[in-house]
Each structure stands twice: as structure tokens, then as C-alpha cells.
N, C-alpha and C positions, 0 to 999 in steps of 0.2 A: 504495499500499499505507500502510498505518496509520504508519509511523515516517517518512514522507518528507516531513512538513510542515515539517522543521527544515532540511532539505538538498535542493539540487537533484538529480533524479533521476540514475541512471545506467542506461543501456538496453543490453543486450547482444544482438545480433544475430548468429544462427548462419546463416551462409551468405552469400556475396558474389556472387550473381547480380544480375540487374536489380531483383527486389524489394528484396532486404535492401541493395544500395546506394542505391537511391532512399529508402529509410526512413532511412539513416544521414545522406544528403544533406538531407532536409528537417528532419530533427531539428536539425542543426548549423545551420541557418538560423535555427532558434528557440533557438540557444544551448543546447540541452540535450546532456549528455554521451553519447557513444555509442561503442561498440567493436564491431567487426565479426570475427567469427572465420570463416576460410576454410582448408579442409583443402588445398587446392591450394597449392603453393608459390609460386606468383605465376601472374599472369594469362595466362601462356605456356605454363603446365603441360601443358594438354591442347587439343585442338581446340575452338574455340569455338562449332561448329555454325553453323547456317545464317542465314538473313536474317529479321526480324522486321518485321510491319507495325505501325507505331505508329499507332492509331487515334484519331481527334479527340475520341471520347467515353471514351478509354481512357488508354494511353500518354502522349499529348500533354497531358492533363490532369495528370498526375503530374510530367511534365517542368516543365510550367509552375510547380507547387507548389515544384519544386526549383531554379526560377529558370534551367532549361537548354533552354528550348524554342526560343530564337532559335538557339542553337548548334547543337542538334538540327536544325532546318530547314535550316541552313546544310549540314550534312554529309550529311543523309538523301538518298536518291533517290526522288524522285516519279516516275521513270520505272518503278521498281520496281512501280507498282500496274498496269502492263499485264498483261492475263491474255489466254492463249489456251486454248482448249479443242479438243481433237482427239479422233475416232474411232480406235480401234486400229488401223484400216486407214490413218491419216494423214489423213482427211478433216479440214479444219479447219471446225468447229462455231461458233467463237467466236473473235474476233480483237480485242480491246478494248483501246484506247491511252489512257493519261492524257492530259487537258487540259494544255497548258503551264502550269506555276506551280501544278498541282492539289497540294493537300497534305492531302487527306483522310485518306488512309492510308500516307503514304510509308514506304519500306522503309529498314532500317538493319542491318547486319550485326549479329549479337548480340555480337561482340567488340568492335566499334565503339562499340557502345552501352557495354557494360560500362567500356571505356576512357574515355568521356565522363564517366560517373558518377564513377569512380574519381579522375580528376583534378580534381573538384569536392571532393572530402572533404579534411580536414585531415590534416595528415603523421601517419602511425602510426594512423590509424584503424583500419585493416585489419591484422588479426594473420595473416599468410599461414603455411601448415604447420600451423594449431591446430585440432585435431579436438576436439569435444565428446564426453567420456566419459559423465557424468552430471551431473545437478543435484542439490544439497541444500539443505535448507530449515532454516538455523539459528534459533535461538531469538530472534534481533533482527529478525526480519520480513522481512531481506533473502534474496536468493538467491545461492548459491557455485555458479558453474559450474565443475567440475572438468575439465579439459583430459585427453586420452590421454597415457599417458608414465610413468615410474617412480612407486613410492609417494612422496608429498609432492610431486608435480610440480604446476605451474601451477594455480590456481584464480584466478577472476574473480568478486568480488562485485558485485551488480547488483540494482536495484530490479525490473526486468522484463527476461524473456528471450524473445526472439521468434525462433521457428523460421522461418527462410526457406531450410532446407535441403533442400527439394525432395521429391522422391518418396520418398527414403529416410531422411526425418527421423528425426533421433535427438531431437528436443524433442517431435514428436507422441506417443511414448507416454505422455508426462507428461499427456496430455489425452484421449487416445482409443486404443482398442482397435483402431481402423481400420486397415487395410494395404491398398495397391494390388493390384488383381486384375487379370489380363489381359484387355484389351480385345476380344479376337477379331481383331485385324489384326496383323500384322507387316511393318514396313519393313525393308528392304535397303537402307542407304544407300551411294550412290556419288558419286565426284566426276569432272566432265568438265571438260577446259580447252579453250580455243578452238583451242589449238596441236595438241591431239590430235585434235580433232574441228572441221575448220574450218565444218561446217554447223550449229554450235552457233546461231548468231545467226538464221539463218532459222527452225530448228525451233522454239526456244523464246522468242525475242524478249529483250526487255528486262528482263521481270518474270518471270510463272511460265508454265507450261504443265502441263496434265493431259491424258492420255490413258487412257481406261479401257474396261474390258469387265466383265460381271458378275463380281464377286469378285475382280478384278485392277485394278491400276492403275500407270501411271508418271507421276511427279509430280515436277516441275523448277521449281528457284527460281535466279534469277541473283544473285551476289554482287558485292561492290564491286570486286573482282578480276578480274571478267567470267567466273570459272568458274562453274559449276553444279552444284547439289546436287541428285543425281537419288534418289528415293526408289521403289524398287519394292515396291509394297503387295499384301498378298496378306489374303484372309478366309480364315482357317483355323486350327486347333487350334495351341496353342503348339508350339513345337519345330520350327520350320520346317527350321533349319540341320541339327539332329541328324537331322531326318526323311530327309535329303538326305546323309548321311554327312559333314557339315562340320564340323570341329572349328574353335572359335573361342578367342582369347586376350583376355579383357576385352572382349569383343564382335566385336573384329576377327577376320574369318574367315581361318584360317591359310593357306589354298589359294586364293588369288583366280582362277587359271585355272579351276578346279574350280568356283567359286561362278558365274562367268561362264556356263559351260557349263550350271550348274542354270536360271540366270535366262533366258538364251537359248532353253531348251526351255520354260520357264514362257511366254514371250512369242513363242512360235515363229509365231505367226499376227500378229505385230504388223507395221506397215511397216517397211519395210528402215531407213529412217532413225531412227526409235525403237529399232531394235535397235542402231542404231550409238552410242547413249548407253550401252549395256553394254559391246560389244566394246571402247570406247575410254576406258572408265572407268579412274582410277588403279587401282593394286593394294591400296589400302586401303577395303577392303569391310566395312561394319558391318552386324551383325544387332540389330535394336532391335524387339522386341516392344513394342507399345504397351500401358500399364496405365493405370489410373484408379482414383481413390477412388469409393466410393458416391454418386452424385448426391444432394445434399442432406446431405453431410457436416457435422455439426456435434458440440459438446460442452458439457459442463456448466462453468461458470468455475471456474478454477483460479488462486487469487491469483496474480500476477507471473509469469503464461505466456500467450502466444497464438502464434498462426501465421499467416503470410500466404503466398499465392502456391501453389505446388505442394504444399507442406507440408500446406497446409489443404485444397486443393481441386483436385488432380491431375486433369486432365481430358485427353480425346483433341485433338489439334489441329486438329480438323476444325471449328472455330468461329473459329480465329485468336484465341482468347481468353487464351492462358496467359499470355505475359509481360505485355500489356495489364491483365488482372485483378491480376497479382502487384504490378505498379507501382501502380495504383490503390489496392490494399490498403494499401500502403507510405505512399502521401499521407495517405490517410484516417486511419490510426493515428498517424502523425506529428502530423497536424493535432490530432486528439483528445488526445495527451499534451500538446501545447503549450498546449492551452484550460485543461486542469487537471494540470499537473505535480505537484501536491500529493495528487492522488487518481487514481493509475494505474489502480486497479481500475474506478471510473468511467469513465476513458478508454477503457480496454480494452473494456467493456461496451458503450459507444456505437459503437466500431468494430465489435465482432462483430455488433451489431444491423443495421448497414449492409452488413457483408460477407457475412454468411450467405445471405440472400436474393437478392444479386447473384451469388453463386458458384452457389448452386443453379440459377439461371436460365441461367447461362452454360454449367453441366455438362451441363444438359439440352438446350441447343442444340448442344454439343459432341458429346454421345452420339447425338442424332438426325443430326447431320451425318455421323458415322462410319456408321451403318446406311445414310443415303441415298446416300453416296458409292460405297458398292460394291455396291449394289442392282441389279437388272436394269432397273428404271425409270430410274435415272440413267443407265445405260450407254446406254438409249436415246434420253435426253433429259438430257444433263449440265447444260445451262444451266437448265433448268427445276429442276431439282433443287438447283442452288447458289443459285437465286433464293429457294427455299424455305428453305435453311438461312439465308440473308443476312436474311431477314424474321424469323427466329427470333431470330438475333443483334440486330437492330434492337429489337426488341420486347423483349429483355432489358435493353438499354441505355436504352431509354425509362422502363422499370421502375424502373432505378437513379437516372436523373436525377430522377423524382418522389420518391423517397426521400431523395435528398441535397438537394432543394429547389433 
């Protein structure tokens, strides 16, 4: 911005997910002041979700820029790259195992990734329990971020505000009228432990497993603690839980026994071992309708404000690009800021010129992946469907490499 030539800039990041924390880490490596606001009260406030594959052309590039790649490779799980595909009757269609030492897309639990990034930041970088209310534009050319609270509550002055605050971003409306829309698929998230289901190792393996029919699927991911996240997916109109008389609190279904009964009915034709994933899951069952922003979402420049990650380009998980894209956004933006700290508008413009086409290509691949995953053709030949989506993701990555030089 215009008045930053005389002082070092201060960047305010809203959101302490993998993208926001990566941005803060890379900025601090360049001695640029940064504050991160996070509405959670600490990292343990809520469940941290499942596992993420950090791709060699994606998250690993960002972790290298953050100086954390070696540590990531030490704690990640190469065996998490193992993949099994089953027909719904239990027939094994693919059983692919990662070669020893393979680090193309190693897995890491989302919570472990956040812990790695948090531990690399300077003391006090993250302000926990801080929720952005709105942003003001004083006449001095800087920005005032006003936090939720009583009148006269905290405000933070910054030269650049970066929305890394996900699907329900409070920063996005400053740039765009776009809001997420239902993607046509609902996930019901379950957790299964080996102690509850001794057959988990044989069924799921060390990495991921999917079993599908037209419009339905069971998708499993192993975590570092040996448990599995199971996602029962349905191609249907929004309101799966309500349509079956299931109430929820914050997405968590209030009656797990009733939820299990509904899921078992939906997968009544599945192999017995697949149905055991539902029978033996924990009581915390979560309704997760998938949402996405329009493919190709962009905005006109607004001085001092930009977005990264889901706040900028929320997409379906069917290309594996969500966290990888967010972290690449972060590394790119931090690098551009470090290149011209006295001209943040130019830095943001260069970042957005790289991010927009990458996000569009990845979001298109994700939308294609969602459509293909639940199609009749994919149910008949899931291996071919997965290869088609992987090719789209690879093409998007190749295009991004070309743009980045």
C-alpha cells in the first residue's frame, strides 16, 4: 500500500489452518511482522479432522519454503499412500502399496501438520479465541481489523489482511459476493478403532480404501493413531439427516443408534465386512454436506486485502488439492510480499495472477472428480475413473509449474 515505504509492513492473517500458519511461517522467515487470528481457543478446541496427502508439487513445495520439509518427511506416513478399491460386494479391485521410502504424496494427520507449523512460529504469533468482526479503512491508508466483543474492543492495525478463514470466511465479502453452494454430495463421518473392529487392518490396510456403487460410497482413511475415518457418501439433495428424521447439534447427530440404522439400510447390499464399519463406529457421527465456490472464482483488486485456500477457492475433496492449494497459496503470497515489502499491492497482484489459474484448474479437476466418483461408470470401473481424475490433477499441476517457471 502507498504508505508502507517508510515502515516494515504488518500482515494480519485471519485463520490458523494449514494455509494461514504456512503463510505466517514463511513471512517470519523473511522477517516480516505477522499476526494470526484464530477463533478457536486453542489447537485442541475441536476435532482436527482426517489425514492429508502432501503432494510433491503442492504442500511439500510450501513446506520447503517454510524450512520444514525435512521434519515433515520425518513424521509423515509414506505407508498412508497405500490405496485399496473394492466393489460394494467386497471384491478387491485394486490393492496398491507404496514402495519403501516413497515420498511422492506421504500422509500426515491434519492435527499433526498444524502442530508442526505452530511450533515453528514465534511466541504470540497466533491470537487464540480472536474472531474478526469487520475491517475498517482509516484515512492513513492502513487497515483496522476489529474483533468481536464489546464496543471499543480490540482492533489490530495492519497493512495487509489475508483471509485464510475457510468456507465461511469473514474476509471474502470484502472482495466478492460469492458464497459456497451445496455440491450435491453429503458425507456422514464416522470413526472406527482397531479395538472396536479387529478386521480394520485387513479391510482398509495402511492407507485409504473406497467401496462404491452408483451414487453411494464408503471411503476410509487410516490415521496415525491407527483409527480410521470413514465417510459414507451419498449423491442426493441437501438435507440427508433431516430427511431421515435425524436431529443434529453442530453437525453431530444426536442419536447415533438411529443414524447407524439409517446408514445400514442405505448400505444394505454391501459386504458384511463393509457394514461392520458402520456397526462398530464411535457414537460421534457427523453430517457433512459438501460445499464449493464457483469454479474460476475471482475478484477485482481491493487494496490491502486478499484470500488464500478455501476462503478463495473452496472445492470438493475429490482431487486432494484443498490443503495443498492453500499451502501453495501461502508460500507464493509470502514470497511475493518478501520480494516487494514496500509495495504490497503489487505483491498481491502477482500472487493473484498465479493463484487464480491454479485454483481454477484444481477446482475444475475436483468438480470432475466428484461427478466421476459417484457415477455409474466409476462404480463399474473405479480404477479407470481414478486414473482419469489423477490425469486432470497432474495436468493442473503441470500448468502451475509452467506459470511458476
